[in-house]
Every structure is written in structure tokens, then in C-alpha cells.
C-alpha positions as CSV (number, residue, x, y, z in Angstrom):
1,M,84.6,106.1,45.8
2,T,87.6,105.6,43.6
3,N,87.9,103.0,40.8
4,Q,91.4,101.8,42.2
5,R,91.2,97.9,42.7
6,A,92.3,97.1,46.2
7,S,95.3,94.7,46.6
8,L,96.0,92.2,48.9
9,L,99.6,92.1,48.2
10,E,102.1,94.6,49.8
11,F,104.5,95.5,47.1
12,P,107.4,95.0,46.5
13,C,106.8,91.1,47.1
14,D,108.2,87.9,45.4
15,F,105.2,86.3,43.2
16,P,104.9,83.1,41.5
17,I,103.4,83.5,38.0
18,K,102.7,79.8,36.3
19,A,102.2,79.3,32.8
20,F,100.7,76.2,30.9
21,G,101.3,75.0,27.5
22,H,102.0,72.3,25.1
23,Y,105.5,70.8,26.0
24,S,108.2,71.9,23.9
25,D,112.3,73.1,24.2
26,E,111.1,76.5,23.5
27,L,108.3,76.9,25.9
28,D,110.2,77.9,29.2
29,Q,112.5,80.3,26.7
30,I,109.0,81.9,25.6
31,V,107.8,82.3,28.9
32,V,111.0,83.3,30.5
33,A,111.1,86.1,27.5
34,I,107.7,87.5,28.3
35,V,108.7,87.9,32.0
36,R,111.9,89.5,31.6
37,R,110.4,92.4,29.3
38,H,108.5,93.2,32.8
39,A,110.6,92.1,35.1
40,P,114.4,92.6,33.8
41,D,116.1,91.5,37.1
42,L,115.0,88.0,37.2
43,G,117.2,85.8,39.4
44,E,119.0,82.5,38.2
45,N,116.8,80.3,40.2
46,A,113.5,82.1,39.5
47,V,112.2,79.6,37.0
48,A,111.0,75.9,37.7
49,I,109.8,73.7,35.0
50,R,107.7,70.7,35.4
51,A,106.3,68.1,32.7
52,S,103.2,66.2,33.0
53,K,103.3,62.5,33.2
54,G,103.4,62.0,29.8
55,N,105.2,65.0,28.7
56,R,102.3,66.2,26.7
57,Y,102.3,69.9,28.8
58,A,104.4,71.7,30.8
59,A,104.1,74.2,33.8
60,I,106.5,77.0,34.0
61,T,106.6,79.1,37.3
62,V,108.7,82.2,37.5
63,T,109.3,83.8,40.6
64,V,109.3,87.3,39.9
65,R,109.9,90.2,42.5
66,A,107.0,92.4,41.8
67,Q,106.9,96.0,42.3
68,S,103.4,96.8,41.4
69,Q,100.0,95.5,40.5
70,A,100.1,97.0,37.3
71,Q,103.3,95.0,36.4
72,L,101.6,91.6,37.2
73,D,98.8,92.7,35.3
74,A,101.0,93.4,32.1
75,I,102.9,90.4,32.6
76,Y,99.8,88.1,32.4
77,T,98.3,89.9,29.7
78,D,101.3,89.2,27.7
79,L,101.3,85.6,28.7
80,T,97.9,85.2,27.7
81,A,98.5,86.8,24.4
82,S,101.1,84.2,23.4
83,E,100.2,81.3,21.2
84,A,102.6,79.0,23.1
85,V,100.8,79.7,26.6
86,I,97.4,77.7,27.1
87,M,96.5,79.1,30.5
88,S,98.1,81.3,32.9
89,L,97.6,81.8,36.8
């Protein structure tokens, strides 16, 4: 028996990462900077931003070309460690 987790993903693959936080002009820049540390080849059209109805919150979706589960885990670890990010999916 191995300790390795089985992944349902086949790498490399395009993978959308969502981060939610309080709406601000800097939130998307913070999220993209965190993701770019682990996926420096991010494309220009890789980021989508959606504000909540009252502009209180924002959802940032960054689609990365994921190379491994370890890369995705590192991105999520850094996003959830950021004070600007409330939740990441």
C-alpha cells in the first residue's frame, strides 16, 4: 500500500482556481501574484473577475496549465495563507 493520493486529473491539464475575498482594486493582483509564483506561464486571458451584487465580495478565477497535484496544492496553500483571500476552491 502506498501513501500517494490517487488523482482524478491527468496532468498537464487546464485547471480553474477560484479565490474569494472582500472586493478591492488589489484583490485580483494579489491572487494573480500568488498563482504566478507557481505557474509563471499564465496566459493573458487566464483571469476572470466577478463582483458580488453589492460589490462587497469578489470571485477571481485563474485558469492555470497545471503540471502536477503538488503544484495545485502549493497554490491553494499560498492562497489560503493570504489575508486577502477568504476562501479558495
